[in-house]
C-alpha positions in Angstrom: -0.1 -18.0 16.7 -3.0 -19.1 14.5 -2.4 -19.8 10.8 -3.9 -17.4 8.4 -7.0 -18.5 6.4 -7.0 -15.7 3.9 -4.1 -14.5 1.7 -3.6 -11.5 -0.6 -0.8 -11.7 -3.3 0.2 -8.7 -5.5 2.1 -5.4 -4.9 2.6 -3.0 -2.1 3.1 0.8 -2.6 3.3 3.9 -0.6 0.7 6.4 -1.8 1.1 10.3 -1.7 -2.2 11.9 -2.1 -3.1 15.5 -3.2 -6.7 16.4 -3.3 -8.5 19.0 -5.2 -8.8 21.4 -2.2 -5.0 21.3 -1.7 -5.0 18.9 1.3 -2.5 16.1 1.2 -2.0 12.7 2.8 1.7 11.4 2.6 3.1 7.9 3.1 -0.3 6.1 3.0 -0.1 2.3 2.9 -1.2 1.3 -0.6 -1.1 -1.3 -3.3 -3.5 -3.9 -4.6 -2.5 -6.7 -2.1 -3.0 -4.1 0.9 -6.4 -3.0 -0.5 -7.5 -6.7 -0.9 -6.3 -7.5 2.6 -8.2 -4.6 4.1 -11.3 -5.8 2.4 -10.9 -9.1 4.2 -10.0 -7.5 7.5 -13.4 -5.6 7.4 -15.0 -9.0 8.2 -12.9 -9.5 11.3 -10.2 -11.7 9.8 -6.4 -11.1 9.7 -5.2 -11.9 6.3 -1.6 -12.5 5.3 0.0 -10.5 2.5 2.8 -11.8 0.3 4.5 -9.1 -1.7 7.9 -7.3 -1.9 8.3 -4.5 0.6 11.0 -1.9 1.3 12.3 -0.8 4.6 10.4 2.4 4.7 6.9 1.0 4.4 4.5 2.5 6.9 3.7 -0.8 8.6 2.6 0.9 11.9 -0.3 2.7 10.0 -1.9 -0.7 9.3 -1.9 -1.7 13.0 -2.5 -5.4 13.6 -5.2 -5.7 10.9 -3.0 -7.4 8.4 -0.1 -9.9 8.7 3.0 -8.8 6.7 5.3 -11.3 8.1 5.6 -13.2 4.8 6.5 -10.1 2.8 9.7 -10.3 1.1 12.1 -7.6 2.4 14.5 -6.0 -0.1 17.9 -7.5 0.5 19.5 -4.5 -1.3 17.5 -1.8 0.7 15.5 -0.8 -2.4 12.6 1.4 -1.6 8.9 0.3 -1.8 7.2 1.5 -5.0 5.9 5.0 -4.3 3.0 6.6 -6.2 1.7 10.2 -6.3 -1.9 10.9 -7.2 -3.2 14.4 -7.8 -6.9 15.2 -8.4 -7.8 18.0 -10.7 -9.0 21.3 -9.3 -12.5 20.5 -10.7 -12.6 17.5 -8.4 -13.9 15.4 -11.3 -10.9 13.1 -11.6 -9.9 14.7 -15.0 -6.1 15.2 -15.2 -5.3 12.5 -12.6 -2.4 10.3 -13.0 0.0 8.0 -11.3 3.8 8.6 -11.3 5.9 5.8 -10.2 8.9 7.4 -8.5 10.9 4.3 -7.4 10.2 0.7 -7.2 11.8 -2.7 -7.0 10.6 -5.8 -8.9 9.1 -8.9 -7.4 
């Protein structure tokens, strides 16, 4: 196994998305550390993420693009922070908001 050359630190979340046309995407990997790591992965690297993570995080949806082996798993079984984002019917982003349903601290 080779050592990672790039790292992303921050938070991890599960995003539930509702679009203006009514379509949805549930259980999408999210969080600033994931977005940063995916930006690195675009260039052919496999960055390592360090962040707290719950047992239900959709790791499989990321494939092998990101190394999550150093993420701290919740010892108490707490869930990953989950967010819901809804776009307004106008599609202009007005009326959007984030709702933190459940999370556990770093």
